[in-house]
All heavy atoms as TSV, in Angstrom:
chain	resi	resn	atom	element	x	y	z
A	1	MET	N	N	84.456	106.057	98.417
A	1	MET	CA	C	84.107	106.991	99.471
A	1	MET	C	C	84.742	108.348	99.191
A	1	MET	O	O	84.099	109.360	99.360
A	1	MET	CB	C	84.575	106.399	100.806
A	1	MET	CG	C	84.292	107.262	101.976
A	1	MET	SD	S	82.533	107.316	102.247
A	1	MET	CE	C	82.424	108.415	103.580
A	2	ALA	N	N	86.003	108.329	98.794
A	2	ALA	CA	C	86.692	109.596	98.529
A	2	ALA	C	C	86.044	110.333	97.363
A	2	ALA	O	O	85.925	111.556	97.387
A	2	ALA	CB	C	88.163	109.348	98.249
A	3	ILE	N	N	85.603	109.579	96.354
A	3	ILE	CA	C	84.979	110.216	95.199
A	3	ILE	C	C	83.643	110.833	95.587
A	3	ILE	O	O	83.328	111.957	95.182
A	3	ILE	CB	C	84.823	109.197	94.052
A	3	ILE	CG1	C	86.199	108.786	93.546
A	3	ILE	CG2	C	83.969	109.749	92.928
A	3	ILE	CD1	C	86.197	107.655	92.559
A	4	VAL	N	N	82.864	110.131	96.391
A	4	VAL	CA	C	81.573	110.653	96.839
A	4	VAL	C	C	81.784	111.906	97.677
A	4	VAL	O	O	81.113	112.921	97.484
A	4	VAL	CB	C	80.801	109.583	97.638
A	4	VAL	CG1	C	79.554	110.164	98.276
A	4	VAL	CG2	C	80.440	108.415	96.738
A	5	LEU	N	N	82.732	111.847	98.592
A	5	LEU	CA	C	83.011	112.999	99.448
A	5	LEU	C	C	83.536	114.169	98.627
A	5	LEU	O	O	83.129	115.316	98.831
A	5	LEU	CB	C	84.025	112.611	100.532
A	5	LEU	CG	C	84.342	113.665	101.582
A	5	LEU	CD1	C	83.086	114.072	102.330
A	5	LEU	CD2	C	85.367	113.133	102.553
A	6	GLY	N	N	84.423	113.891	97.686
A	6	GLY	CA	C	84.944	114.963	96.831
A	6	GLY	C	C	83.868	115.566	95.960
A	6	GLY	O	O	83.833	116.785	95.758
A	7	ASN	N	N	82.959	114.740	95.445
A	7	ASN	CA	C	81.869	115.229	94.618
A	7	ASN	C	C	80.927	116.108	95.441
A	7	ASN	O	O	80.516	117.179	94.995
A	7	ASN	CB	C	81.113	114.052	94.002
A	7	ASN	CG	C	80.176	114.477	92.903
A	7	ASN	OD1	O	80.266	115.586	92.399
A	7	ASN	ND2	N	79.279	113.591	92.527
A	8	ALA	N	N	80.578	115.662	96.627
A	8	ALA	CA	C	79.709	116.450	97.498
A	8	ALA	C	C	80.390	117.758	97.879
A	8	ALA	O	O	79.759	118.817	97.906
A	8	ALA	CB	C	79.354	115.650	98.745
A	9	SER	N	N	81.667	117.695	98.133
A	9	SER	CA	C	82.411	118.891	98.510
A	9	SER	C	C	82.474	119.884	97.358
A	9	SER	O	O	82.316	121.089	97.548
A	9	SER	CB	C	83.820	118.499	98.950
A	9	SER	OG	O	84.563	119.629	99.293
A	10	SER	N	N	82.675	119.404	96.144
A	10	SER	CA	C	82.764	120.318	95.005
A	10	SER	C	C	81.414	120.944	94.682
A	10	SER	O	O	81.337	122.104	94.294
A	10	SER	CB	C	83.325	119.602	93.779
A	10	SER	OG	O	82.409	118.635	93.314
A	11	ARG	N	N	80.338	120.182	94.852
A	11	ARG	CA	C	79.007	120.758	94.616
A	11	ARG	C	C	78.681	121.805	95.664
A	11	ARG	O	O	78.011	122.785	95.374
A	11	ARG	CB	C	77.954	119.660	94.624
A	11	ARG	CG	C	78.027	118.803	93.408
A	11	ARG	CD	C	76.974	117.740	93.429
A	11	ARG	NE	N	77.218	116.835	92.330
A	11	ARG	CZ	C	76.280	116.366	91.538
A	11	ARG	NH1	N	75.036	116.703	91.739
A	11	ARG	NH2	N	76.584	115.557	90.568
A	12	MET	N	N	79.130	121.585	96.865
A	12	MET	CA	C	78.889	122.528	97.937
A	12	MET	C	C	79.674	123.819	97.716
A	12	MET	O	O	79.264	124.884	98.126
A	12	MET	CB	C	79.303	121.893	99.267
A	12	MET	CG	C	78.839	122.610	100.485
A	12	MET	SD	S	79.277	121.643	101.925
A	12	MET	CE	C	80.505	122.697	102.628
A	13	GLY	N	N	80.789	123.720	97.032
A	13	GLY	CA	C	81.660	124.875	96.830
A	13	GLY	C	C	81.024	126.013	96.064
A	13	GLY	O	O	81.382	127.168	96.243
A	14	GLY	N	N	80.046	125.725	95.209
A	14	GLY	CA	C	79.429	126.788	94.416
A	14	GLY	C	C	78.443	127.635	95.186
A	14	GLY	O	O	78.123	128.749	94.788
A	15	ASP	N	N	77.929	127.136	96.303
A	15	ASP	CA	C	76.895	127.848	97.050
A	15	ASP	C	C	77.379	128.336	98.409
A	15	ASP	O	O	76.592	128.465	99.333
A	15	ASP	CB	C	75.685	126.920	97.258
A	15	ASP	CG	C	75.075	126.467	95.949
A	15	ASP	OD1	O	75.149	127.230	94.981
A	15	ASP	OD2	O	74.542	125.341	95.913
A	16	LEU	N	N	78.651	128.600	98.535
A	16	LEU	CA	C	79.184	128.999	99.834
A	16	LEU	C	C	78.771	130.418	100.173
A	16	LEU	O	O	78.855	131.318	99.353
A	16	LEU	CB	C	80.712	128.900	99.837
A	16	LEU	CG	C	81.262	127.495	99.625
A	16	LEU	CD1	C	82.772	127.547	99.583
A	16	LEU	CD2	C	80.812	126.570	100.720
A	17	MET	N	N	78.351	130.579	101.423
A	17	MET	CA	C	77.951	131.901	101.871
A	17	MET	C	C	78.651	132.327	103.160
A	17	MET	O	O	78.961	133.474	103.314
A	17	MET	CB	C	76.425	131.958	102.107
A	17	MET	CG	C	75.632	131.706	100.865
A	17	MET	SD	S	75.898	133.018	99.696
A	17	MET	CE	C	74.493	132.869	98.676
A	18	THR	N	N	78.867	131.391	104.062
A	18	THR	CA	C	79.420	131.754	105.372
A	18	THR	C	C	80.800	131.129	105.547
A	18	THR	O	O	81.140	130.156	104.862
A	18	THR	CB	C	78.506	131.237	106.508
A	18	THR	OG1	O	78.538	129.811	106.510
A	18	THR	CG2	C	77.071	131.718	106.330
A	19	PRO	N	N	81.568	131.680	106.462
A	19	PRO	CA	C	82.874	131.078	106.751
A	19	PRO	C	C	82.766	129.631	107.242
A	19	PRO	O	O	83.643	128.822	106.966
A	19	PRO	CB	C	83.456	131.980	107.837
A	19	PRO	CG	C	82.780	133.293	107.642
A	19	PRO	CD	C	81.404	132.963	107.146
A	20	ASP	N	N	81.700	129.290	107.948
A	20	ASP	CA	C	81.519	127.908	108.404
A	20	ASP	C	C	81.347	126.969	107.218
A	20	ASP	O	O	81.882	125.856	107.213
A	20	ASP	CB	C	80.296	127.792	109.315
A	20	ASP	CG	C	80.522	128.434	110.679
A	20	ASP	OD1	O	81.705	128.567	111.069
A	20	ASP	OD2	O	79.530	128.789	111.340
A	21	GLN	N	N	80.606	127.406	106.211
A	21	GLN	CA	C	80.421	126.577	105.019
A	21	GLN	C	C	81.727	126.426	104.256
A	21	GLN	O	O	82.018	125.359	103.725
A	21	GLN	CB	C	79.338	127.170	104.119
A	21	GLN	CG	C	77.948	127.069	104.713
A	21	GLN	CD	C	76.923	127.791	103.875
A	21	GLN	OE1	O	77.230	128.813	103.243
A	21	GLN	NE2	N	75.705	127.288	103.882
A	22	ILE	N	N	82.505	127.491	104.211
A	22	ILE	CA	C	83.808	127.415	103.543
A	22	ILE	C	C	84.711	126.443	104.293
A	22	ILE	O	O	85.405	125.621	103.690
A	22	ILE	CB	C	84.461	128.811	103.429
A	22	ILE	CG1	C	83.645	129.672	102.467
A	22	ILE	CG2	C	85.905	128.704	102.953
A	22	ILE	CD1	C	84.068	131.126	102.430
A	23	GLY	N	N	84.688	126.496	105.618
A	23	GLY	CA	C	85.479	125.566	106.427
A	23	GLY	C	C	85.068	124.125	106.190
A	23	GLY	O	O	85.917	123.238	106.082
A	24	SER	N	N	83.775	123.876	106.068
A	24	SER	CA	C	83.294	122.519	105.792
A	24	SER	C	C	83.752	122.056	104.420
A	24	SER	O	O	84.116	120.897	104.233
A	24	SER	CB	C	81.760	122.475	105.863
A	24	SER	OG	O	81.313	122.763	107.159
A	25	TRP	N	N	83.718	122.959	103.458
A	25	TRP	CA	C	84.158	122.619	102.104
A	25	TRP	C	C	85.642	122.268	102.086
A	25	TRP	O	O	86.049	121.270	101.492
A	25	TRP	CB	C	83.883	123.782	101.155
A	25	TRP	CG	C	84.426	123.551	99.788
A	25	TRP	CD1	C	83.918	122.743	98.834
A	25	TRP	CD2	C	85.604	124.131	99.237
A	25	TRP	NE1	N	84.705	122.782	97.707
A	25	TRP	CE2	C	85.744	123.632	97.928
A	25	TRP	CE3	C	86.562	125.031	99.724
A	25	TRP	CZ2	C	86.804	123.999	97.111
A	25	TRP	CZ3	C	87.601	125.394	98.898
A	25	TRP	CH2	C	87.711	124.871	97.606
A	26	VAL	N	N	86.456	123.059	102.762
A	26	VAL	CA	C	87.895	122.794	102.822
A	26	VAL	C	C	88.158	121.463	103.526
A	26	VAL	O	O	88.959	120.654	103.052
A	26	VAL	CB	C	88.640	123.958	103.531
A	26	VAL	CG1	C	90.081	123.581	103.830
A	26	VAL	CG2	C	88.580	125.214	102.691
A	27	LEU	N	N	87.473	121.228	104.632
A	27	LEU	CA	C	87.652	119.975	105.366
A	27	LEU	C	C	87.250	118.780	104.499
A	27	LEU	O	O	87.976	117.781	104.436
A	27	LEU	CB	C	86.833	119.989	106.656
A	27	LEU	CG	C	86.939	118.735	107.520
A	27	LEU	CD1	C	88.374	118.544	107.996
A	27	LEU	CD2	C	85.980	118.820	108.689
A	28	GLY	N	N	86.118	118.866	103.817
A	28	GLY	CA	C	85.678	117.778	102.945
A	28	GLY	C	C	86.656	117.508	101.825
A	28	GLY	O	O	86.959	116.357	101.488
A	29	THR	N	N	87.186	118.567	101.234
A	29	THR	CA	C	88.155	118.420	100.157
A	29	THR	C	C	89.454	117.792	100.670
A	29	THR	O	O	90.031	116.918	100.014
A	29	THR	CB	C	88.445	119.791	99.510
A	29	THR	OG1	O	87.206	120.339	99.033
A	29	THR	CG2	C	89.407	119.676	98.358
A	30	CYS	N	N	89.908	118.191	101.830
A	30	CYS	CA	C	91.137	117.628	102.407
A	30	CYS	C	C	90.958	116.154	102.764
A	30	CYS	O	O	91.855	115.333	102.507
A	30	CYS	CB	C	91.553	118.415	103.646
A	30	CYS	SG	S	92.182	120.063	103.266
A	31	ILE	N	N	89.802	115.797	103.328
A	31	ILE	CA	C	89.553	114.395	103.669
A	31	ILE	C	C	89.506	113.548	102.409
A	31	ILE	O	O	90.074	112.454	102.363
A	31	ILE	CB	C	88.259	114.257	104.500
A	31	ILE	CG1	C	88.472	114.875	105.884
A	31	ILE	CG2	C	87.840	112.792	104.622
A	31	ILE	CD1	C	87.212	114.971	106.726
A	32	ALA	N	N	88.845	114.054	101.366
A	32	ALA	CA	C	88.780	113.310	100.099
A	32	ALA	C	C	90.183	113.110	99.524
A	32	ALA	O	O	90.518	112.028	99.038
A	32	ALA	CB	C	87.891	114.042	99.103
A	33	ALA	N	N	91.013	114.145	99.586
A	33	ALA	CA	C	92.381	114.031	99.072
A	33	ALA	C	C	93.189	113.009	99.873
A	33	ALA	O	O	93.942	112.218	99.299
A	33	ALA	CB	C	93.061	115.399	99.106
A	34	LEU	N	N	93.040	113.000	101.175
A	34	LEU	CA	C	93.759	112.036	102.008
A	34	LEU	C	C	93.294	110.606	101.738
A	34	LEU	O	O	94.115	109.684	101.680
A	34	LEU	CB	C	93.584	112.377	103.489
A	34	LEU	CG	C	94.353	113.598	103.973
A	34	LEU	CD1	C	93.982	113.930	105.418
A	34	LEU	CD2	C	95.845	113.386	103.849
A	35	LEU	N	N	91.997	110.410	101.553
A	35	LEU	CA	C	91.489	109.074	101.247
A	35	LEU	C	C	92.038	108.577	99.911
A	35	LEU	O	O	92.404	107.412	99.774
A	35	LEU	CB	C	89.964	109.072	101.224
A	35	LEU	CG	C	89.277	109.188	102.585
A	35	LEU	CD1	C	87.770	109.364	102.403
A	35	LEU	CD2	C	89.579	107.991	103.455
A	36	LEU	N	N	92.106	109.452	98.941
A	36	LEU	CA	C	92.673	109.066	97.645
A	36	LEU	C	C	94.160	108.748	97.780
A	36	LEU	O	O	94.664	107.819	97.145
A	36	LEU	CB	C	92.447	110.173	96.617
A	36	LEU	CG	C	91.010	110.314	96.130
A	36	LEU	CD1	C	90.856	111.574	95.289
A	36	LEU	CD2	C	90.579	109.100	95.344
A	37	LEU	N	N	94.866	109.503	98.595
A	37	LEU	CA	C	96.291	109.249	98.810
A	37	LEU	C	C	96.517	107.899	99.486
A	37	LEU	O	O	97.446	107.168	99.129
A	37	LEU	CB	C	96.892	110.377	99.660
A	37	LEU	CG	C	98.397	110.386	99.827
A	37	LEU	CD1	C	99.079	110.557	98.477
A	37	LEU	CD2	C	98.811	111.500	100.768
A	38	VAL	N	N	95.639	107.542	100.424
A	38	VAL	CA	C	95.748	106.254	101.101
A	38	VAL	C	C	95.439	105.125	100.117
A	38	VAL	O	O	96.054	104.053	100.167
A	38	VAL	CB	C	94.799	106.206	102.323
A	38	VAL	CG1	C	94.657	104.801	102.866
A	38	VAL	CG2	C	95.295	107.153	103.405
A	39	ALA	N	N	94.500	105.332	99.200
A	39	ALA	CA	C	94.106	104.294	98.242
A	39	ALA	C	C	95.115	104.128	97.106
A	39	ALA	O	O	95.105	103.101	96.420
A	39	ALA	CB	C	92.734	104.623	97.662
A	40	LEU	N	N	95.979	105.101	96.897
A	40	LEU	CA	C	96.911	105.072	95.766
A	40	LEU	C	C	97.804	103.826	95.726
A	40	LEU	O	O	97.923	103.213	94.663
A	40	LEU	CB	C	97.771	106.345	95.748
A	40	LEU	CG	C	98.797	106.443	94.634
A	40	LEU	CD1	C	98.103	106.482	93.276
A	40	LEU	CD2	C	99.680	107.657	94.828
A	41	PRO	N	N	98.431	103.398	96.812
A	41	PRO	CA	C	99.287	102.203	96.723
A	41	PRO	C	C	98.524	100.941	96.306
A	41	PRO	O	O	99.034	100.129	95.534
A	41	PRO	CB	C	99.862	102.050	98.131
A	41	PRO	CG	C	99.748	103.394	98.742
A	41	PRO	CD	C	98.541	104.033	98.126
A	42	THR	N	N	97.303	100.797	96.784
A	42	THR	CA	C	96.499	99.637	96.398
A	42	THR	C	C	96.166	99.696	94.918
A	42	THR	O	O	96.266	98.701	94.198
A	42	THR	CB	C	95.205	99.581	97.232
A	42	THR	OG1	O	95.554	99.548	98.615
A	42	THR	CG2	C	94.374	98.363	96.871
A	43	TRP	N	N	95.757	100.866	94.444
A	43	TRP	CA	C	95.444	101.039	93.028
A	43	TRP	C	C	96.679	100.738	92.178
A	43	TRP	O	O	96.592	100.057	91.168
A	43	TRP	CB	C	94.949	102.466	92.779
A	43	TRP	CG	C	94.748	102.784	91.342
A	43	TRP	CD1	C	93.684	102.463	90.568
A	43	TRP	CD2	C	95.657	103.488	90.491
A	43	TRP	NE1	N	93.870	102.930	89.293
A	43	TRP	CE2	C	95.075	103.561	89.209
A	43	TRP	CE3	C	96.917	104.059	90.698
A	43	TRP	CZ2	C	95.704	104.184	88.147
A	43	TRP	CZ3	C	97.527	104.678	89.630
A	43	TRP	CH2	C	96.930	104.735	88.379
A	44	TRP	N	N	97.810	101.242	92.605
A	44	TRP	CA	C	99.063	101.027	91.857
A	44	TRP	C	C	99.389	99.531	91.782
A	44	TRP	O	O	99.792	99.030	90.736
A	44	TRP	CB	C	100.189	101.790	92.538
A	44	TRP	CG	C	101.432	101.840	91.711
A	44	TRP	CD1	C	102.459	100.945	91.713
A	44	TRP	CD2	C	101.775	102.815	90.738
A	44	TRP	NE1	N	103.415	101.314	90.813
A	44	TRP	CE2	C	103.030	102.464	90.201
A	44	TRP	CE3	C	101.158	103.973	90.284
A	44	TRP	CZ2	C	103.658	103.213	89.235
A	44	TRP	CZ3	C	101.793	104.720	89.322
A	44	TRP	CH2	C	103.023	104.339	88.800
A	45	ALA	N	N	99.223	98.825	92.889
A	45	ALA	CA	C	99.515	97.392	92.913
A	45	ALA	C	C	98.574	96.616	91.997
A	45	ALA	O	O	99.002	95.698	91.292
A	45	ALA	CB	C	99.414	96.866	94.350
A	46	VAL	N	N	97.307	96.974	91.984
A	46	VAL	CA	C	96.342	96.298	91.112
A	46	VAL	C	C	96.699	96.524	89.647
A	46	VAL	O	O	96.721	95.589	88.844
A	46	VAL	CB	C	94.906	96.767	91.420
A	46	VAL	CG1	C	93.929	96.313	90.345
A	46	VAL	CG2	C	94.461	96.274	92.790
A	47	VAL	N	N	96.974	97.760	89.284
A	47	VAL	CA	C	97.319	98.071	87.891
A	47	VAL	C	C	98.605	97.354	87.485
A	47	VAL	O	O	98.694	96.786	86.389
A	47	VAL	CB	C	97.446	99.596	87.683
A	47	VAL	CG1	C	98.029	99.919	86.328
A	47	VAL	CG2	C	96.091	100.264	87.845
A	48	ALA	N	N	99.589	97.337	88.359
A	48	ALA	CA	C	100.854	96.663	88.043
A	48	ALA	C	C	100.642	95.158	87.864
A	48	ALA	O	O	101.185	94.557	86.931
A	48	ALA	CB	C	101.878	96.923	89.146
A	49	ARG	N	N	99.833	94.558	88.728
A	49	ARG	CA	C	99.611	93.109	88.620
A	49	ARG	C	C	98.829	92.756	87.354
A	49	ARG	O	O	99.163	91.799	86.655
A	49	ARG	CB	C	98.872	92.604	89.839
A	49	ARG	CG	C	98.672	91.115	89.781
A	49	ARG	CD	C	98.148	90.556	91.045
A	49	ARG	NE	N	98.034	89.116	90.887
A	49	ARG	CZ	C	97.792	88.296	91.856
A	49	ARG	NH1	N	97.653	88.749	93.067
A	49	ARG	NH2	N	97.698	87.013	91.638
A	50	VAL	N	N	97.800	93.513	87.054
A	50	VAL	CA	C	97.017	93.251	85.847
A	50	VAL	C	C	97.886	93.426	84.606
A	50	VAL	O	O	97.829	92.623	83.673
A	50	VAL	CB	C	95.772	94.154	85.797
A	50	VAL	CG1	C	95.099	94.115	84.437
A	50	VAL	CG2	C	94.786	93.758	86.887
A	51	SER	N	N	98.699	94.465	84.589
A	51	SER	CA	C	99.594	94.695	83.450
A	51	SER	C	C	100.600	93.562	83.298
A	51	SER	O	O	100.844	93.080	82.188
A	51	SER	CB	C	100.338	96.019	83.626
A	51	SER	OG	O	99.438	97.092	83.637
A	52	ARG	N	N	101.180	93.126	84.412
A	52	ARG	CA	C	102.154	92.033	84.374
A	52	ARG	C	C	101.500	90.734	83.883
A	52	ARG	O	O	102.048	90.033	83.030
A	52	ARG	CB	C	102.757	91.840	85.761
A	52	ARG	CG	C	103.855	90.784	85.820
A	52	ARG	CD	C	104.443	90.641	87.216
A	52	ARG	NE	N	103.432	90.283	88.198
A	52	ARG	CZ	C	103.055	91.060	89.218
A	52	ARG	NH1	N	103.608	92.245	89.398
A	52	ARG	NH2	N	102.134	90.669	90.071
A	53	ASP	N	N	100.303	90.434	84.404
A	53	ASP	CA	C	99.605	89.219	83.981
A	53	ASP	C	C	99.219	89.284	82.505
A	53	ASP	O	O	99.314	88.278	81.791
A	53	ASP	CB	C	98.365	88.989	84.842
A	53	ASP	CG	C	98.707	88.615	86.270
A	53	ASP	OD1	O	99.887	88.297	86.545
A	53	ASP	OD2	O	97.793	88.650	87.129
A	54	ALA	N	N	98.789	90.442	82.037
A	54	ALA	CA	C	98.437	90.588	80.623
A	54	ALA	C	C	99.672	90.428	79.747
A	54	ALA	O	O	99.620	89.786	78.690
A	54	ALA	CB	C	97.779	91.937	80.382
A	55	HIS	N	N	100.781	90.991	80.177
A	55	HIS	CA	C	102.030	90.868	79.412
A	55	HIS	C	C	102.451	89.409	79.324
A	55	HIS	O	O	102.854	88.924	78.260
A	55	HIS	CB	C	103.123	91.712	80.058
A	55	HIS	CG	C	104.393	91.768	79.271
A	55	HIS	ND1	N	105.328	90.772	79.311
A	55	HIS	CD2	C	104.859	92.707	78.410
A	55	HIS	CE1	C	106.337	91.084	78.521
A	55	HIS	NE2	N	106.076	92.261	77.963
A	56	ARG	N	N	102.373	88.699	80.450
A	56	ARG	CA	C	102.734	87.272	80.447
A	56	ARG	C	C	101.811	86.462	79.549
A	56	ARG	O	O	102.248	85.543	78.867
A	56	ARG	CB	C	102.680	86.724	81.863
A	56	ARG	CG	C	103.846	87.131	82.708
A	56	ARG	CD	C	103.760	86.501	84.083
A	56	ARG	NE	N	104.826	86.992	84.932
A	56	ARG	CZ	C	104.798	86.962	86.236
A	56	ARG	NH1	N	103.758	86.454	86.865
A	56	ARG	NH2	N	105.807	87.434	86.942
A	57	ALA	N	N	100.529	86.786	79.565
A	57	ALA	CA	C	99.571	86.038	78.750
A	57	ALA	C	C	99.846	86.234	77.264
A	57	ALA	O	O	99.717	85.297	76.479
A	57	ALA	CB	C	98.144	86.476	79.081
A	58	VAL	N	N	100.251	87.414	76.891
A	58	VAL	CA	C	100.516	87.699	75.480
A	58	VAL	C	C	101.843	87.089	75.047
A	58	VAL	O	O	101.959	86.579	73.930
A	58	VAL	CB	C	100.516	89.221	75.232
A	58	VAL	CG1	C	101.040	89.547	73.851
A	58	VAL	CG2	C	99.122	89.780	75.420
A	59	HIS	N	N	102.832	87.106	75.905
A	59	HIS	CA	C	104.176	86.690	75.529
A	59	HIS	C	C	104.546	85.268	75.958
A	59	HIS	O	O	105.700	84.879	75.838
A	59	HIS	CB	C	105.205	87.677	76.080
A	59	HIS	CG	C	105.066	89.034	75.475
A	59	HIS	ND1	N	105.390	89.299	74.176
A	59	HIS	CD2	C	104.610	90.210	75.984
A	59	HIS	CE1	C	105.161	90.566	73.903
A	59	HIS	NE2	N	104.676	91.141	74.991
A	60	THR	N	N	103.603	84.499	76.456
A	60	THR	CA	C	103.886	83.112	76.814
A	60	THR	C	C	103.839	82.274	75.548
A	60	THR	O	O	102.820	82.234	74.869
A	60	THR	CB	C	102.856	82.582	77.827
A	60	THR	OG1	O	102.908	83.398	78.984
A	60	THR	CG2	C	103.155	81.147	78.193
A	61	PRO	N	N	104.938	81.623	75.215
A	61	PRO	CA	C	104.934	80.830	73.984
A	61	PRO	C	C	104.066	79.582	74.155
A	61	PRO	O	O	104.045	78.958	75.216
A	61	PRO	CB	C	106.403	80.449	73.787
A	61	PRO	CG	C	107.002	80.548	75.147
A	61	PRO	CD	C	106.217	81.595	75.892
A	62	THR	N	N	103.357	79.243	73.097
A	62	THR	CA	C	102.574	78.017	73.113
A	62	THR	C	C	103.409	76.932	72.458
A	62	THR	O	O	104.134	77.200	71.493
A	62	THR	CB	C	101.247	78.184	72.360
A	62	THR	OG1	O	101.540	78.638	71.037
A	62	THR	CG2	C	100.357	79.192	73.035
A	63	PRO	N	N	103.351	75.723	72.966
A	63	PRO	CA	C	104.172	74.663	72.372
A	63	PRO	C	C	103.706	74.351	70.946
A	63	PRO	O	O	102.521	74.252	70.674
A	63	PRO	CB	C	103.967	73.473	73.294
A	63	PRO	CG	C	102.789	73.792	74.126
A	63	PRO	CD	C	102.587	75.278	74.091
A	64	SER	N	N	104.661	74.225	70.067
A	64	SER	CA	C	104.330	73.869	68.683
A	64	SER	C	C	104.350	72.350	68.549
A	64	SER	O	O	104.750	71.632	69.459
A	64	SER	CB	C	105.335	74.509	67.723
A	64	SER	OG	O	106.609	73.944	67.927
A	65	ALA	N	N	103.970	71.867	67.402
A	65	ALA	CA	C	103.931	70.422	67.178
A	65	ALA	C	C	105.324	69.813	67.301
A	65	ALA	O	O	105.484	68.687	67.754
A	65	ALA	CB	C	103.339	70.119	65.811
A	66	ALA	N	N	106.341	70.556	66.910
A	66	ALA	CA	C	107.709	70.033	66.974
A	66	ALA	C	C	108.197	69.943	68.416
A	66	ALA	O	O	109.062	69.137	68.734
A	66	ALA	CB	C	108.638	70.918	66.166
A	67	GLN	N	N	107.653	70.768	69.295
A	67	GLN	CA	C	108.124	70.797	70.674
A	67	GLN	C	C	107.347	69.835	71.577
A	67	GLN	O	O	107.803	69.528	72.659
A	67	GLN	CB	C	107.981	72.213	71.237
A	67	GLN	CG	C	108.877	73.208	70.554
A	67	GLN	CD	C	108.590	74.623	71.041
A	67	GLN	OE1	O	107.512	74.921	71.492
A	67	GLN	NE2	N	109.584	75.490	70.907
A	68	THR	N	N	106.174	69.396	71.188
A	68	THR	CA	C	105.386	68.542	72.061
A	68	THR	C	C	105.940	67.117	72.017
A	68	THR	O	O	106.316	66.607	70.973
A	68	THR	CB	C	103.903	68.516	71.639
A	68	THR	OG1	O	103.825	68.153	70.256
A	68	THR	CG2	C	103.253	69.860	71.838
A	69	PRO	N	N	106.014	66.484	73.167
A	69	PRO	CA	C	106.538	65.112	73.206
A	69	PRO	C	C	105.535	64.155	72.531
A	69	PRO	O	O	104.337	64.412	72.545
A	69	PRO	CB	C	106.673	64.817	74.692
A	69	PRO	CG	C	105.759	65.766	75.360
A	69	PRO	CD	C	105.667	66.972	74.480
A	70	PRO	N	N	106.035	63.080	71.970
A	70	PRO	CA	C	105.122	62.128	71.329
A	70	PRO	C	C	104.246	61.455	72.378
A	70	PRO	O	O	104.631	61.285	73.530
A	70	PRO	CB	C	106.053	61.123	70.660
A	70	PRO	CG	C	107.355	61.270	71.369
A	70	PRO	CD	C	107.420	62.689	71.880
A	71	ALA	N	N	103.046	61.133	71.971
A	71	ALA	CA	C	102.110	60.483	72.884
A	71	ALA	C	C	102.602	59.081	73.196
A	71	ALA	O	O	103.148	58.394	72.342
A	71	ALA	CB	C	100.722	60.432	72.257
A	72	ALA	N	N	102.423	58.683	74.406
A	72	ALA	CA	C	102.818	57.327	74.824
A	72	ALA	C	C	101.919	56.318	74.116
A	72	ALA	O	O	100.713	56.520	74.033
A	72	ALA	CB	C	102.748	57.189	76.318
A	73	SER	N	N	102.514	55.258	73.641
A	73	SER	CA	C	101.707	54.251	72.955
A	73	SER	C	C	100.932	53.436	73.970
A	73	SER	O	O	101.427	53.098	75.045
A	73	SER	CB	C	102.592	53.343	72.106
A	73	SER	OG	O	103.524	52.682	72.951
A	74	ALA	N	N	99.708	53.159	73.638
A	74	ALA	CA	C	98.845	52.394	74.536
A	74	ALA	C	C	99.069	50.906	74.304
A	74	ALA	O	O	99.065	50.449	73.174
A	74	ALA	CB	C	97.377	52.755	74.300
A	75	ARG	N	N	99.286	50.166	75.329
A	75	ARG	CA	C	99.507	48.719	75.187
A	75	ARG	C	C	98.487	47.979	75.959
A	75	ARG	O	O	97.991	48.196	76.919
A	75	ARG	CB	C	100.887	48.322	75.658
A	75	ARG	CG	C	101.924	48.843	74.745
A	75	ARG	CD	C	103.260	48.349	75.215
A	75	ARG	NE	N	104.281	49.025	74.422
A	75	ARG	CZ	C	105.500	48.615	74.381
A	75	ARG	NH1	N	105.894	47.574	75.055
A	75	ARG	NH2	N	106.374	49.252	73.676
């Protein structure tokens, strides 16, 4: 939503003619900035979790043949 609003606001900025249009552009830009600021903690948490999970996946040791317990004998 913030990206759509910011995009619409920036496109509107090139054709400004009246003070009312300038006010609308400023308001749209401020709302887009606030929406992005509100979304930042969620984005940060997602990136941190994905990075942590990827790091764990790469650095998790796989058991070697010497470390695996012998199979139980079937009787």
